[in-house]
C-alpha positions as a Markdown table, in Angstrom:
| # | Residue | x | y | z |
|---|---|---|---|---|
| 1 | Met | 0.4 | -0.1 | 0.1 |
| 2 | Gln | 1.5 | 3.2 | -1.1 |
| 3 | Asn | 1.7 | 6.0 | 1.2 |
| 4 | Ser | 0.0 | 9.2 | 0.7 |
| 5 | Lys | 0.6 | 12.7 | 1.4 |
| 6 | Ile | -1.0 | 13.9 | 5.1 |
| 7 | Phe | -3.2 | 16.4 | 4.7 |
| 8 | Ile | -2.1 | 19.2 | 7.1 |
| 9 | Ala | -5.1 | 22.0 | 8.5 |
| 10 | Ala | -4.5 | 25.4 | 9.0 |
| 11 | Leu | -3.8 | 26.3 | 12.5 |
| 12 | Phe | -7.2 | 28.2 | 13.1 |
| 13 | Ile | -7.0 | 30.5 | 16.9 |
| 14 | Thr | -10.1 | 32.5 | 17.7 |
| 15 | Gly | -10.2 | 34.9 | 20.8 |
| 16 | Leu | -14.2 | 34.7 | 21.8 |
| 17 | Leu | -15.7 | 37.4 | 24.6 |
| 18 | Ile | -17.4 | 35.4 | 27.0 |
| 19 | Ser | -18.3 | 38.8 | 28.5 |
| 20 | Gly | -21.1 | 41.1 | 27.1 |
| 21 | Tyr | -24.3 | 38.8 | 26.9 |
| 22 | Gln | -27.0 | 39.0 | 29.3 |
| 23 | Cys | -27.0 | 37.5 | 32.4 |
| 24 | Ser | -30.2 | 35.6 | 33.4 |
| 25 | Ser | -28.2 | 34.3 | 36.6 |
| 26 | Thr | -26.0 | 35.3 | 39.5 |
| 27 | Glu | -24.1 | 31.8 | 38.6 |
| 28 | Leu | -23.6 | 33.0 | 34.8 |
| 29 | Thr | -22.3 | 36.1 | 36.2 |
| 30 | Ser | -20.0 | 34.1 | 38.3 |
| 31 | Ala | -19.0 | 31.6 | 36.1 |
| 32 | Arg | -18.0 | 33.9 | 33.2 |
| 33 | Leu | -16.0 | 35.8 | 36.0 |
| 34 | Tyr | -14.3 | 32.5 | 36.9 |
| 35 | Ile | -13.3 | 31.9 | 33.4 |
| 36 | Gln | -11.6 | 35.1 | 33.1 |
| 37 | Gln | -9.4 | 33.8 | 36.2 |
| 38 | Lys | -9.0 | 30.5 | 34.4 |
| 39 | Asn | -11.0 | 29.1 | 37.6 |
| 40 | Tyr | -12.1 | 26.6 | 35.7 |
| 41 | Asp | -13.4 | 23.7 | 38.3 |
| 42 | Lys | -15.3 | 26.9 | 40.5 |
| 43 | Ala | -16.9 | 27.8 | 36.8 |
| 44 | Leu | -18.1 | 23.9 | 36.3 |
| 45 | Glu | -19.4 | 24.0 | 39.7 |
| 46 | Val | -21.4 | 27.2 | 39.4 |
| 47 | Leu | -22.8 | 26.4 | 35.6 |
| 48 | Gln | -23.5 | 23.3 | 36.6 |
| 49 | Glu | -26.2 | 24.7 | 39.2 |
| 50 | Asp | -26.9 | 27.4 | 36.6 |
| 51 | Val | -28.5 | 24.3 | 34.3 |
| 52 | Ala | -29.8 | 22.3 | 37.3 |
| 53 | Lys | -32.4 | 25.1 | 38.0 |
| 54 | Asn | -32.8 | 26.2 | 34.4 |
| 55 | Pro | -32.5 | 22.8 | 31.9 |
| 56 | Lys | -33.1 | 25.4 | 29.3 |
| 57 | Ser | -29.8 | 27.8 | 29.9 |
| 58 | Asp | -28.7 | 27.9 | 26.2 |
| 59 | Glu | -26.2 | 30.2 | 27.9 |
| 60 | Gly | -25.2 | 28.0 | 30.3 |
| 61 | Tyr | -24.6 | 25.2 | 28.5 |
| 62 | Phe | -22.4 | 27.0 | 26.1 |
| 63 | Leu | -20.7 | 28.1 | 29.0 |
| 64 | Met | -19.7 | 25.1 | 30.1 |
| 65 | Gly | -18.3 | 23.4 | 26.6 |
| 66 | Val | -15.6 | 26.6 | 27.1 |
| 67 | Val | -14.6 | 25.5 | 29.9 |
| 68 | Tyr | -14.2 | 22.1 | 29.3 |
| 69 | Gly | -12.5 | 22.8 | 26.3 |
| 70 | Glu | -10.1 | 24.5 | 28.4 |
| 71 | Lys | -10.0 | 21.7 | 30.3 |
| 72 | Asp | -9.2 | 19.4 | 27.3 |
| 73 | Asp | -12.1 | 17.4 | 27.8 |
| 74 | Met | -14.0 | 17.0 | 24.0 |
| 75 | Lys | -16.0 | 15.0 | 24.8 |
| 76 | Lys | -17.8 | 16.8 | 27.5 |
| 77 | Leu | -17.4 | 20.2 | 25.4 |
| 78 | Val | -19.4 | 18.3 | 22.3 |
| 79 | Asp | -21.8 | 17.5 | 24.7 |
| 80 | Ser | -22.8 | 20.6 | 26.4 |
| 81 | Phe | -22.4 | 22.8 | 22.8 |
| 82 | Asp | -25.1 | 19.7 | 21.3 |
| 83 | Lys | -27.0 | 20.6 | 24.4 |
| 84 | Ser | -27.1 | 24.8 | 24.1 |
| 85 | Leu | -28.1 | 24.6 | 20.5 |
| 86 | Ala | -30.8 | 22.1 | 20.9 |
| 87 | Ile | -32.1 | 24.5 | 23.4 |
| 88 | Ser | -31.7 | 27.5 | 21.1 |
| 89 | Gly | -29.2 | 28.5 | 18.4 |
| 90 | Lys | -28.2 | 31.8 | 20.0 |
| 91 | Phe | -24.4 | 30.6 | 20.3 |
| 92 | Ala | -24.0 | 28.9 | 16.9 |
| 93 | Lys | -21.5 | 31.1 | 15.6 |
| 94 | Glu | -19.4 | 30.6 | 18.6 |
| 95 | Ile | -19.8 | 27.3 | 19.6 |
| 96 | Gly | -18.3 | 26.7 | 15.5 |
| 97 | Glu | -15.5 | 28.8 | 16.4 |
| 98 | Tyr | -14.6 | 27.2 | 19.1 |
| 99 | Arg | -15.3 | 23.9 | 17.3 |
| 100 | Val | -13.4 | 25.0 | 14.7 |
| 101 | Ser | -10.4 | 26.1 | 17.0 |
| 102 | His | -9.8 | 23.1 | 18.9 |
| 103 | Trp | -10.0 | 20.6 | 15.7 |
| 104 | Ser | -7.8 | 22.4 | 14.3 |
| 105 | Thr | -5.8 | 22.1 | 17.2 |
| 106 | Tyr | -6.1 | 18.2 | 17.6 |
| 107 | Phe | -5.9 | 17.5 | 13.4 |
| 108 | Asn | -2.4 | 19.3 | 13.9 |
| 109 | Arg | -1.5 | 17.2 | 16.3 |
| 110 | Gly | -2.3 | 14.0 | 14.0 |
| 111 | Val | -0.3 | 14.9 | 11.6 |
| 112 | Ser | 2.5 | 16.1 | 13.8 |
| 113 | Asp | 2.7 | 12.8 | 15.3 |
| 114 | Tyr | 2.2 | 11.2 | 11.9 |
| 115 | Lys | 5.3 | 12.8 | 10.3 |
| 116 | Lys | 7.4 | 11.5 | 14.1 |
| 117 | Gly | 6.2 | 8.2 | 13.9 |
| 118 | Thr | 6.5 | 7.6 | 9.9 |
| 119 | Glu | 10.4 | 9.6 | 10.3 |
| 120 | Thr | 11.4 | 7.2 | 13.6 |
| 121 | Glu | 13.6 | 3.8 | 12.9 |
| 122 | Asn | 12.7 | 2.5 | 16.1 |
| 123 | Ile | 9.5 | 0.3 | 15.6 |
| 124 | Asp | 7.9 | 0.7 | 19.3 |
| 125 | Ser | 8.4 | 4.4 | 19.0 |
| 126 | Ser | 6.9 | 4.2 | 15.5 |
| 127 | Lys | 3.8 | 2.6 | 16.5 |
| 128 | Ile | 3.4 | 5.1 | 19.1 |
| 129 | Tyr | 3.4 | 8.3 | 17.7 |
| 130 | Leu | 0.9 | 6.7 | 14.7 |
| 131 | Asn | -1.0 | 5.2 | 17.6 |
| 132 | Ser | -1.8 | 8.3 | 18.8 |
| 133 | Ser | -2.0 | 10.0 | 15.7 |
| 134 | Val | -5.2 | 7.9 | 14.7 |
| 135 | Glu | -6.4 | 8.9 | 18.8 |
| 136 | Asn | -5.5 | 12.7 | 17.7 |
| 137 | Tyr | -7.8 | 12.1 | 14.6 |
| 138 | Lys | -11.1 | 10.5 | 16.6 |
| 139 | Thr | -10.6 | 13.4 | 18.7 |
| 140 | Ala | -11.1 | 16.1 | 15.5 |
| 141 | Val | -14.0 | 13.6 | 14.0 |
| 142 | Met | -15.8 | 14.1 | 17.4 |
| 143 | Leu | -15.3 | 18.1 | 16.7 |
| 144 | Ala | -15.9 | 18.2 | 13.2 |
| 145 | Pro | -17.6 | 14.5 | 11.9 |
| 146 | Asp | -18.6 | 16.5 | 8.2 |
| 147 | Thr | -14.6 | 16.8 | 7.6 |
| 148 | Ala | -13.1 | 14.0 | 5.3 |
| 149 | Asn | -10.0 | 14.8 | 5.9 |
| 150 | Asn | -9.6 | 13.7 | 9.3 |
| 151 | Tyr | -10.9 | 10.2 | 7.8 |
| 152 | Arg | -7.7 | 10.2 | 5.0 |
| 153 | Asn | -5.6 | 10.8 | 7.3 |
| 154 | Met | -6.5 | 8.8 | 10.0 |
| 155 | Ala | -6.7 | 6.0 | 7.1 |
| 156 | Tyr | -3.4 | 6.7 | 6.3 |
| 157 | Ala | -2.0 | 6.4 | 10.2 |
| 158 | Tyr | -3.4 | 2.5 | 10.1 |
| 159 | Leu | -1.9 | 1.9 | 6.8 |
| 160 | Thr | 1.3 | 3.2 | 8.3 |
| 161 | Ala | 0.9 | 1.1 | 11.2 |
| 162 | Gly | 0.2 | -1.9 | 9.2 |
| 163 | Asp | -3.6 | -2.1 | 10.3 |
| 164 | Leu | -5.7 | -2.7 | 7.6 |
| 165 | Asn | -9.2 | -3.9 | 9.1 |
| 166 | Ser | -8.9 | -0.3 | 11.2 |
| 167 | Ala | -8.1 | 2.1 | 8.3 |
| 168 | Val | -11.3 | 0.2 | 6.2 |
| 169 | Asp | -13.7 | 2.3 | 8.8 |
| 170 | Pro | -12.1 | 5.6 | 8.3 |
| 171 | Leu | -12.2 | 5.0 | 4.4 |
| 172 | Lys | -15.3 | 4.1 | 4.1 |
| 173 | Lys | -16.5 | 7.4 | 6.0 |
| 174 | Leu | -14.0 | 8.6 | 3.4 |
| 175 | Ile | -16.1 | 7.7 | 0.6 |
| 176 | Glu | -19.6 | 8.6 | 2.1 |
| 177 | His | -18.5 | 12.3 | 2.8 |
| 178 | Glu | -16.0 | 12.9 | -0.6 |
| 179 | Lys | -16.2 | 10.2 | -2.5 |
| 180 | Pro | -12.7 | 11.0 | -3.6 |
| 181 | Glu | -10.8 | 9.0 | -6.1 |
| 182 | Asp | -8.1 | 8.0 | -3.8 |
| 183 | Gly | -10.7 | 6.7 | -1.2 |
| 184 | Tyr | -11.9 | 4.4 | -3.4 |
| 185 | Gln | -8.5 | 3.1 | -4.6 |
| 186 | Tyr | -7.6 | 2.6 | -1.2 |
| 187 | Leu | -10.2 | 1.0 | 0.2 |
| 188 | Gly | -10.0 | -1.5 | -2.3 |
| 189 | Glu | -7.2 | -2.5 | -2.1 |
| 190 | Val | -7.3 | -2.9 | 1.9 |
| 191 | Tyr | -10.0 | -5.9 | 0.6 |
| 192 | Ser | -7.9 | -7.0 | -1.5 |
| 193 | Thr | -4.7 | -7.5 | 0.6 |
| 194 | Leu | -7.1 | -8.6 | 3.3 |
| 195 | Gly | -8.4 | -11.4 | 1.2 |
| 196 | Ala | -4.8 | -12.5 | 0.1 |
| 197 | Asn | -4.0 | -12.2 | 3.9 |
| 198 | Lys | -6.8 | -14.4 | 4.6 |
| 199 | Met | -5.8 | -17.0 | 1.4 |
| 200 | Val | -3.1 | -17.5 | 2.9 |
| 201 | Asp | -4.7 | -18.4 | 6.2 |
| 202 | Tyr | -6.2 | -20.8 | 4.2 |
| 203 | Gln | -3.7 | -22.3 | 2.5 |
| 204 | Ser | -1.6 | -22.9 | 5.8 |
| 205 | Thr | -4.6 | -24.2 | 8.0 |
| 206 | Lys | -7.0 | -25.5 | 5.1 |
| 207 | Asn | -9.8 | -24.0 | 7.5 |
| 208 | Thr | -12.6 | -23.3 | 5.6 |
| 209 | Gln | -14.0 | -20.0 | 6.8 |
| 210 | Asp | -10.3 | -18.8 | 5.6 |
| 211 | Ser | -11.5 | -19.1 | 2.3 |
| 212 | Val | -14.7 | -17.6 | 2.5 |
| 213 | Asp | -13.7 | -14.7 | 4.1 |
| 214 | Ala | -11.2 | -14.3 | 1.4 |
| 215 | Ile | -13.3 | -14.4 | -1.2 |
| 216 | Ala | -15.5 | -11.9 | 0.4 |
| 217 | Asn | -13.3 | -9.5 | 1.1 |
| 218 | Tyr | -12.3 | -10.0 | -2.3 |
| 219 | Asn | -15.8 | -9.2 | -3.5 |
| 220 | Leu | -16.2 | -6.1 | -1.4 |
| 221 | Gly | -12.8 | -4.7 | -2.9 |
| 222 | Ile | -14.6 | -5.5 | -6.1 |
| 223 | Ser | -17.5 | -3.4 | -5.4 |
| 224 | Val | -15.9 | -0.3 | -3.8 |
| 225 | Leu | -13.6 | -0.3 | -7.4 |
| 226 | Thr | -16.0 | -1.2 | -9.5 |
| 227 | Glu | -17.7 | 2.0 | -8.2 |
| 228 | Gly | -14.8 | 3.8 | -8.3 |
| 229 | Lys | -14.1 | 2.9 | -11.9 |
| 230 | Gln | -17.5 | 4.5 | -12.4 |
| 231 | Lys | -16.8 | 7.6 | -11.2 |
| 232 | Tyr | -12.5 | 7.8 | -12.1 |
| 233 | Pro | -12.8 | 5.7 | -15.2 |
| 234 | Ala | -9.0 | 7.2 | -16.0 |
| 235 | Asn | -7.7 | 5.9 | -13.2 |
| 236 | Pro | -5.7 | 3.3 | -14.2 |
| 237 | Asp | -5.3 | 2.1 | -10.8 |
| 238 | Ile | -8.5 | 1.3 | -10.0 |
| 239 | Ser | -8.4 | -0.3 | -12.9 |
| 240 | Ala | -5.6 | -2.6 | -12.0 |
| 241 | Ser | -6.7 | -3.4 | -8.3 |
| 242 | Leu | -10.2 | -3.9 | -9.5 |
| 243 | Thr | -8.2 | -7.0 | -12.1 |
| 244 | Gln | -6.3 | -8.0 | -8.9 |
| 245 | Ser | -9.5 | -8.4 | -6.8 |
| 246 | Tyr | -10.9 | -10.5 | -9.7 |
| 247 | Ile | -8.1 | -12.9 | -9.6 |
| 248 | Gly | -8.7 | -12.9 | -6.1 |
| 249 | Ala | -12.2 | -14.0 | -6.3 |
| 250 | Gly | -11.9 | -17.0 | -9.0 |
| 251 | Arg | -13.6 | -14.1 | -11.6 |
| 252 | Ile | -11.2 | -15.0 | -14.3 |
| 253 | Asp | -13.0 | -14.0 | -17.3 |
| 254 | Glu | -14.0 | -10.5 | -15.9 |
| 255 | Ala | -10.1 | -10.4 | -14.7 |
| 256 | Leu | -9.4 | -11.2 | -18.1 |
| 257 | Gln | -12.0 | -8.0 | -19.5 |
| 258 | Glu | -10.8 | -5.7 | -16.7 |
| 259 | Ala | -6.9 | -6.2 | -17.7 |
| 260 | Lys | -7.7 | -5.7 | -21.3 |
| 261 | Val | -9.2 | -2.2 | -20.6 |
| 262 | Ser | -6.1 | -1.4 | -18.4 |
| 263 | Val | -3.6 | -2.9 | -20.7 |
| 264 | Ala | -5.6 | -0.5 | -23.6 |
| 265 | Ala | -5.7 | 2.8 | -21.0 |
| 266 | Asp | -1.9 | 2.5 | -20.6 |
| 267 | Pro | -0.2 | 0.5 | -23.5 |
| 268 | Leu | 3.4 | 1.7 | -21.9 |
| 269 | Asn | 2.5 | 0.0 | -18.2 |
| 270 | Lys | 4.6 | -3.3 | -18.2 |
| 271 | Asp | 2.7 | -4.5 | -15.4 |
| 272 | Tyr | -0.6 | -4.4 | -16.9 |
| 273 | Lys | 0.9 | -6.3 | -20.0 |
| 274 | Tyr | 2.3 | -8.7 | -17.5 |
| 275 | Asn | -0.2 | -9.2 | -15.6 |
| 276 | Tyr | -2.7 | -9.6 | -18.9 |
| 277 | Gly | -0.1 | -11.8 | -19.8 |
| 278 | Val | -0.3 | -14.3 | -16.9 |
| 279 | Leu | -4.0 | -14.7 | -16.8 |
| 280 | Leu | -4.0 | -15.2 | -20.9 |
| 281 | Leu | -1.5 | -17.9 | -19.8 |
| 282 | Asn | -3.2 | -19.5 | -17.2 |
| 283 | Thr | -6.4 | -19.5 | -19.5 |
| 284 | Asn | -4.4 | -21.0 | -22.3 |
| 285 | Glu | -4.5 | -18.3 | -24.7 |
| 286 | Phe | -0.9 | -18.9 | -25.9 |
| 287 | Ala | -0.6 | -16.3 | -28.8 |
| 288 | Glu | -1.9 | -13.0 | -26.9 |
| 289 | Ala | -0.1 | -14.0 | -24.1 |
| 290 | Glu | 3.1 | -14.4 | -26.4 |
| 291 | Thr | 2.7 | -10.7 | -27.4 |
| 292 | Gln | 1.8 | -9.1 | -24.1 |
| 293 | Phe | 5.1 | -10.7 | -22.4 |
| 294 | Val | 6.9 | -9.9 | -25.6 |
| 295 | Gln | 5.4 | -6.2 | -25.7 |
| 296 | Ala | 6.6 | -5.6 | -21.4 |
| 297 | Leu | 10.2 | -7.2 | -22.8 |
| 298 | Glu | 9.8 | -4.7 | -24.9 |
| 299 | Ile | 9.4 | -1.5 | -22.4 |
| 300 | Asp | 11.8 | -3.4 | -19.8 |
| 301 | Pro | 14.4 | -6.2 | -21.4 |
| 302 | Gly | 15.4 | -6.7 | -17.3 |
| 303 | Phe | 12.0 | -7.7 | -16.4 |
| 304 | Glu | 12.7 | -10.8 | -15.1 |
| 305 | Asn | 9.1 | -12.4 | -14.4 |
| 306 | Ala | 8.0 | -11.6 | -17.7 |
| 307 | Asn | 11.5 | -13.3 | -19.3 |
| 308 | Tyr | 10.3 | -16.5 | -17.6 |
| 309 | Asn | 6.4 | -16.4 | -18.3 |
| 310 | Leu | 7.4 | -16.3 | -21.7 |
| 311 | Ala | 9.4 | -18.8 | -21.1 |
| 312 | Val | 6.6 | -20.4 | -19.6 |
| 313 | Thr | 4.1 | -20.0 | -22.5 |
| 314 | Tyr | 6.4 | -21.7 | -25.2 |
| 315 | Val | 7.0 | -24.6 | -23.2 |
| 316 | Lys | 2.8 | -25.3 | -21.9 |
| 317 | Trp | 2.4 | -24.1 | -26.3 |
| 318 | Gly | 4.3 | -26.8 | -26.9 |
| 319 | Ala | 3.0 | -29.6 | -25.0 |
| 320 | Glu | -0.1 | -28.8 | -25.8 |
| 321 | Ile | 0.5 | -28.8 | -29.6 |
| 322 | Asn | 2.1 | -32.0 | -29.3 |
| 323 | Arg | -0.7 | -32.8 | -27.6 |
| 324 | Ile | -2.8 | -32.2 | -29.5 |
| 325 | Ala | -0.9 | -33.9 | -32.6 |
| 326 | Glu | -1.3 | -37.1 | -30.7 |
| 327 | Glu | -4.6 | -37.1 | -30.4 |
| 328 | Lys | -5.0 | -37.0 | -34.1 |
| 329 | Gly | -2.4 | -39.4 | -34.7 |
| 330 | Val | -0.4 | -37.2 | -36.6 |
| 331 | Met | 3.4 | -36.1 | -36.9 |
| 332 | Ser | 4.1 | -32.1 | -36.2 |
| 333 | Glu | 7.3 | -30.5 | -35.6 |
| 334 | Glu | 5.7 | -27.0 | -34.7 |
| 335 | Asp | 5.8 | -28.4 | -30.7 |
| 336 | Lys | 9.8 | -28.3 | -31.1 |
| 337 | Glu | 9.7 | -24.8 | -32.7 |
| 338 | Lys | 8.1 | -23.6 | -29.5 |
| 339 | Tyr | 10.6 | -25.4 | -27.0 |
| 340 | Gln | 13.0 | -24.0 | -29.7 |
| 341 | Lys | 12.1 | -20.1 | -28.4 |
| 342 | Ala | 11.3 | -21.0 | -25.0 |
| 343 | Leu | 15.1 | -22.5 | -24.6 |
| 344 | Pro | 17.3 | -18.7 | -24.7 |
| 345 | Tyr | 14.7 | -17.1 | -22.2 |
| 346 | Leu | 14.9 | -20.3 | -20.1 |
| 347 | Glu | 18.5 | -20.0 | -20.2 |
| 348 | Lys | 18.2 | -16.2 | -19.2 |
| 349 | Val | 16.5 | -17.0 | -16.6 |
| 350 | Val | 18.5 | -19.9 | -14.8 |
| 351 | Glu | 21.7 | -17.8 | -15.7 |
| 352 | Lys | 20.8 | -15.1 | -13.1 |
| 353 | Asp | 19.1 | -17.7 | -11.1 |
| 354 | Pro | 21.4 | -20.6 | -10.8 |
| 355 | Asp | 20.3 | -22.1 | -8.1 |
| 356 | Asn | 16.4 | -22.6 | -8.8 |
| 357 | Met | 16.3 | -26.5 | -8.9 |
| 358 | Gln | 12.8 | -25.7 | -11.1 |
| 359 | Ile | 13.8 | -23.9 | -13.8 |
| 360 | Trp | 17.1 | -26.8 | -14.1 |
| 361 | Glu | 14.5 | -29.4 | -14.2 |
| 362 | Leu | 12.1 | -27.6 | -16.6 |
| 363 | Leu | 15.0 | -26.1 | -19.0 |
| 364 | Gly | 16.5 | -29.6 | -19.1 |
| 365 | Lys | 13.2 | -31.7 | -19.8 |
| 366 | Val | 13.2 | -28.7 | -23.2 |
| 367 | Tyr | 16.9 | -29.9 | -23.6 |
| 368 | Thr | 15.3 | -33.1 | -23.9 |
| 369 | Val | 12.9 | -32.3 | -26.4 |
| 370 | Leu | 15.4 | -31.2 | -28.4 |
| 371 | Gly | 17.3 | -33.6 | -28.6 |
| 372 | Met | 20.4 | -31.8 | -27.0 |
| 373 | Thr | 21.6 | -34.8 | -24.6 |
| 374 | Glu | 24.5 | -33.6 | -23.5 |
| 375 | Lys | 23.2 | -30.3 | -21.8 |
| 376 | Ala | 19.7 | -31.8 | -21.1 |
| 377 | Glu | 22.0 | -34.5 | -18.4 |
| 378 | Asn | 23.7 | -31.4 | -17.2 |
| 379 | Ala | 20.8 | -29.8 | -16.6 |
| 380 | Phe | 19.4 | -32.3 | -15.0 |
| 381 | Ser | 22.5 | -33.2 | -12.8 |
| 382 | Arg | 22.3 | -29.3 | -11.8 |
| 383 | Ala | 18.8 | -29.8 | -10.4 |
| 384 | Asp | 19.4 | -33.5 | -8.5 |
| 385 | Ala | 22.3 | -31.3 | -7.0 |
| 386 | Leu | 20.1 | -28.6 | -5.4 |
| 387 | Arg | 17.5 | -30.8 | -4.6 |
| 388 | Asp | 19.6 | -33.2 | -2.0 |
């Protein structure tokens, strides 16, 4: 999961005059005086008396929220401000300004902690900073629940910490509020990664539930990415992620179609061509797979995976030609042509990875088909030595 730019709020500080409102009780008068003296505990005491006497005291609840803000208790600040607004909108402007001011403080604390978490090399310290960043963003959400960047930055902090499951909800909230490209892309990738992780668990434990959970996550990713593609059809990353999710879910026909779209949208992207080639190879579309791998290697001659899979394409292609010929009872040399094409690519692979037993075995089989007995024996000997 790639990191993205963290958003920073401009620090907003406002000074509000809390005097000047017409008093309706001695408690309110005393509260304003205590607030000016920064005696917040005493201010709370008289404000609680005020609202007990007058449950409709919009100013009492407003001032109570101001005090809780000074005491850094944002949950009670929000609750008090909400109660004031439920009574009347008299203090709506001031409440809005106070919330923005405190939101800015917590948002920027989140940014600062995130930065420290990404810059420190100590794993434990990084985790502490990232967790603190998340907590600050949670408070920012409490103060400004409709601000999309709260959810974006929180998700990035979770993703940087490797907590994929926790990143899901803020990414869903981000999409709900803003419907941005990165929201769709990252949420789709998170679901795909969760699916891949569950599939690894299944391969290890053979627990059927892990397989079910894996497919469920892939399908969730497909749903998110499909919506994202509808809104941002020119975004190649969304399309590529959608292809991977289709593959993970076993929806190969849809994966093929999406991979084809990705290649058409970005014909110089070697990875898109490679992914499309792998899908075509796995569905025995050898000629088209050859085209994609060859073009990927034209873009990057050192692309080792494309080099290897092109060799495998020729080997499987040759084996298929031979199978069909045997079924028809005819003699054909066409299969050897494919094996001959595979040879230089396999030799290049084994040159870079001389300790790969499977490549030596495959190379030995190709040498055998081509009648290159001495090289075949040498290749099988190398494979046997590596096996031992």
